[in-house]
N, C-alpha and C positions, 0 to 999 in steps of 0.2 A: 503550561497550556494556557490560553486565552480563556476566562471564565465566561459563562452566560448563563441565563435562566432558562429553563425549559424542562420537558418531561420526555423520558424516554419514549420512542415509539415503539408499539408492541408488535412482534412478529408471532407467526403461528408458533405454538409451543408444542414440544414433542417429549423428548426424554428429559429427565430432571437430573442433575449431576450436583455434587457436593461441592461447595466453595469454601472460602475462608472463614474460620471461626464457626463452621457448622451452618452458613446461611446457604440456602437452596437457590440455585440460578436456573434459568432455562437454558434448554439446547435444542437444537433442531433435529428433528428426526431424519432418518438416513435419506428420505425421499426429498430432494432439495432442488440444488441448481446445476444439474449434470450438464455437461457439453458446454459449459462456458468457461473463461479464463478464471473466475474468481473461486475463492474457498467456497466449499458447499455445506459443511457440517462443523459444528462446535463439537470437539471430544472431551474437552476438559477447560474449566475455568476457575482459577482460585484469585479472589480479588488482590489479596495482600494488605499490607498496612497502609492506610490512608489513600485509598484510590481517589480520584478526582469525583467530588460529590455528585450523585445522580448519574454517573457514568458507568454502570455495572452491568448494563446488559451485553454479553457477549456475541450475541447474534447481530450485533450492529457491524461486526468486522466480516460479515457475510456479504457477499454481491459486491457490486461496483463501488469503487471509492467515490467520496463527494465531491461533486462539481460546484454546487450552490449551496450556502450556509446561511444560518442566522435567521431563518424565516419564523420560527417559533417564537425567537427572543425579541424580534422586532428590529433586528440589525441585518436584514438581508444582503447578501453580495456574492459574487463569484468567488470560488476559492483560487487564492493567488499565493505565490511563495511569501507574500506580506501578510496573508490573511487566511489562516487555515481553517478547516471545519473545527467546530467547537461544540456543537450541540449534543444532546444526550441521545438523540436518535441517530447520530453519526458515527460516534467514536466510543470505544470501550477502554477504561482505564484500567491499568495494573500497578498496584503499589508494590512496595519492598518486600520481597519474599512470595510474590504473587507469579501467576504464569496463566497464559493462555494458548490453547492446543487447537489448531485447525485441520481439517481434512479436506482433500480434493479428490472428487469421485473418479476424475481422469488424471493419472500421474504426470507431474511436470517432469519433463527430460531435458538432459543435458545435450543441447542442440549447436552444432557447429555453425548454422546460420542465424543464430539468435545474435542480436547486435551486441557488441563489446563482450560477447561470451556471457552474458548475463541470462539466467533462466527464470528467476523469480523477483517479483518487485513487492516491496512492503511498504503500504503508505500509512504514516502517523499523523501527527498535526504540529510537526516542526515547522519554524519559518525563519524569515531574516527579519531583523529589525530596520526599519527605514532610519535614515540619519537623523541628526538632531532637528533639521529643519522640516522634518514630516513631508520629504519628497520621496520620488519612487526609487532612491539610491539605497543599494543593499549596503547596509552597516554590518551589524554583528549577527552571527548565524545562532539560533537557538536549537539545541537538541537535548533531548530528556534522556538519550542513551537506550540501555535495553539489550538483551542478548537475543539473538536469532539462532534456533537451531532446527535442522530439517532431517527428516527419516523417511526411508523407504517403506517401512514396516509398523511404525509406531513404538519400536522397541529399541532398536540401535540409532541413537541420536547422534548427530554431528554438529558441532558448534561452528558456526561461521564468523571468524575473528576479523576485526577492523571494519565491521559495518554494525551500525546501531540501528535496533529495532524502529526508534522514533528519531531518525535523524535525516541526513541528506538522501534523497533531494526532496524539498518542499513541493507540495502538490499544486498544480496548475491545472484549472478544469477546462479553460477555453484558451484557444490560440488568439481569438480576437477580442480578448477582454480590454475593455476602453481604459479602466483604471486599475491601479494596483489594489485599491481598497474600496471595498462597498460597491463595486461596479455590477451592472445588471448582467445576467446571463448572457453568454455569447451564442453564436450560431454555429461556430466552429469548435467542436469539442476536441480536446488533446486525446492522445492515444495512451490509455493506460496500460496497455500491453508493450510498449516501447520504452525501453530506458533510456536515460539522459547519459551522455559521455561521463563516465566515472571520473574523467580528468578536470572536469569543468570546475571552476572557482568562481562562485557567486559574488563574493565581497567586492564591491566597487562598481558593480554593474547596475544600471538603471532597468527598470521594468521592461522596456522594449528589447533591451540587450538580454535580458534573461530569457525572455519568450523567443528570441531568435536562437539564442544557445541551446534552449531545450529542443528545437527541431522537430515540433510537433507532439513530442513526448509529455507526458502527465506527471513525471517526477518519480519518486520512490526510491527506497534503498535497494541496491541491487544484489541478489545472491548467485553465484556461479557454482553449480552443483558439483563440478569437477574439481573446484577448489577444496572440496571436504571429501572428496573420493566416491561420489555418487553419481551414477548414471541416470537416476530417475529418483523422484521424491513424491511422497503422497501425504505427508503430513510435515506441518511447520508450527513450532512452539517459540512464544515470545515469553520473556521473563525479565524480572529485576531481582538482584541478589538481595537477601535479607541484610540489613543494616544500611542499605543505601537509603539517601533521603529523596523525597519526591516521588514521582511516578511516571509511566510512560502511557501513551494513547495509541491505539491501532484502529485505523479507520477501514483498511481493507488490504487485500493481497491478490496478486493476479500472476497468471502464467504468461510468460514473455512469448509473444508471437515471433515466429522465424522469418526473416527477410532473405531469400536464397541471394548469393552474390550473382552478378551479372553473368559470369561464365556459367554457374549452374542453371540460369533461366535459359541460355542459348542452348544448352545440351538438353534440357527439357524440352523447348520448343522444337528442337532439331528431332527428338525422338518422335513428337506427336505428329509432325509432318511426315516423317518416314512411315510411321503406322498408318496413316491416312492415305498415303501413295500405295501402299501394300494391300489395304482393303480395297482401293479404288481399282 
């Protein structure tokens, strides 16, 4: 991750759960953020070995992912695939042997109308390196890895293979961001509930091409519930195996918003018109 100086932003404290090496960490009470697409509660957090310094507040993974970063450190800028969220108030770090478990008050469902069949998005702080000339051309992709598991009941866990917790696709905060690094906030936010096409290859694209390829989406690693045999899930767990070097960071998670196909919309509109005619 890209380091910075900053203090973790305090959120309302509720229950206390045990963490790595007996350290106590805050967890939110069940009364949280229902009726939105973000995770609502921290169920458990184990820091693991050598998490990123100062970034061990699991409550930062609740709510909307970060669009604008660096304010506390004095390096403000819009979040882009070249410049991820990095402050203590924005991300939580998980070291080797550690884990983070989050819960949704409203279950995520496997919906045929979700773009690309993706039901859940995970936002870390992965990024693409610019080329050696420090232009806006994507060179090498940086991923810290990490496992993603989902569960309907918090007991039966299903591992999503082939998708990394802190991996593709890097977060993009605004559609109208003027610069790939250190730009002011835009006025057209991306959609954090819309996935990027999983077939997209970022390497070799410039910033404008990446924005266009995202198609209004905000990035994130996509999880299809059907691929792990679930029709719905209320829990998601991130972990890094013991013995692995480094750490991963989680910024937020979201429930993908369904976008009905044109044929489905026509059926819906036709049904509404027919209903209105009968009432008339």
